[in-house]
N, C-alpha and C positions, 0 to 999 in steps of 0.2 A: 412514440414507440418505446418499447422496453426490451432490453437485452439482459438476460440473466446468466451469470457465470457461477458455477458451483465453487465452493471453497476448495474441494479436491482438485478441480481443474486449475485454480489459481496456485495451489501448492505445487502442482506439477510444473507449471510455467516458471515459478520461482526456482524450483530445483534444476530445471533445464538451463535457465539463464545464469544462475549463480553457483550451481553445484552444491547448494546448501538446502537441507530439508527444514521446513517449518510446518507448524500446525496452525490453522486459522479457525477461530471460533467467534460466535456471535455475542455481542454485549448489549447493544441497543440499535435502533434503526440508523444511527449515524456513526456507530463505533464497532470495530472488531478487535479481537485480541490476536496477536501473533506470538506463538511460542517457539522458541529455538533452544535446543540443547547446547550448552557451552561447557568447556572443561575448565574448572578452576582447581589449580594444583593437580591433585589426582582424583578429583571428584567431578562427576558429570552433574550439572545443574541446569534446570530449565529456567529460562528467562522469558517472562511474558511482557509484552508491550501492547498497550491499548493504542489503537490508531483511529482517530476521529476525522471524518470529512468535515472540513471547515467551510470551504467554498469552492466553486468552480468559476474561474475567471478566464473566459475565452477558452483556450486550449490548455490552460494550467489548472491542475488540481492541487489545492492547498490542504495539507494534512497536518494534524497535530498529534504528537505521540506522548505517552505517559507510561512510565514503568513503575511508578510508585516510589516511596521512600527507600533509600538504600540501594536501589538497582539502577538509578539514573545513569551512572557512569557506564555500567555494562550495556544498558540500552543504547547509549550514545555510540558505543563501540560497534554494536550490531548494526545500527543505522548507518554509521560511517562505512562499514564493510559493504552493505548493500549499495550505498551511494557510489562507492568506488567500482563495484562490480557492474553497476548499471550505467556508469559514465554520465553524460550530459542529460540523461533522462531525469535525474533527481538533483535538486538544489537544496542545500540546507539553509534554513533561515533561523533567526533567533527564536527564543521562547518555545523551544522544542517543536519547531514547525519545519515542514518539508514542502517543497513545490515539485510536483511531478509534471514534467513538460510532455504532455500527451502527443504533441506534434513531433516528438523525437522517436516515437514508436513507429517503426517502419510499416507495420501492417495497418496503422491508423492514418498514415499520411494521405492516402487517397480518399478516405472517407471524411476526415475532419472538415475540409472545405464545404462539404455538402450538408453537414448536420450541426445543430446547436445542442450541446450537452445541457441538460436541465438539472438533473439530480443524480446523485449516487447514494444509494441506501443499502441496507443489509437486512436479511431475515435470518432465520436459524440455519440455513444451509447455502444461501446464495448471496452474491452481490447483484444488485439491481441497478442498471444504468438506464435512465430515462433521457430521451433525446427527441428532437423533432427535425424534420427536413427543412433546410433553408429554402426560401422561395425567392 
């Protein structure tokens, strides 16, 4: 089975959960870019971070992020902010990796024991989550 979630819906969820606005865009089937405006001194600047799905390990989603040269510290700051805002949902790992503990999402707790996540991929407007029912 497949579940599709539009980037605009994900942006809305992030805004409601963190109070921060972001823009999500497509890079390739495994990677999206997340843009966030930050204020540096008196100038507003957009920071983009590419986020790649590395693997799904049980109920954990392993992501890798890359902001490119020169913006890595700003990207780390944005990621740490989201980690703090989302609590135990996100765990920072070395090598610019994050683990998202899907079993910590209240609305997924009832569904996760009944399904096996297979893939998470992206197209130009949506996130596509493939799963199958456990038997």
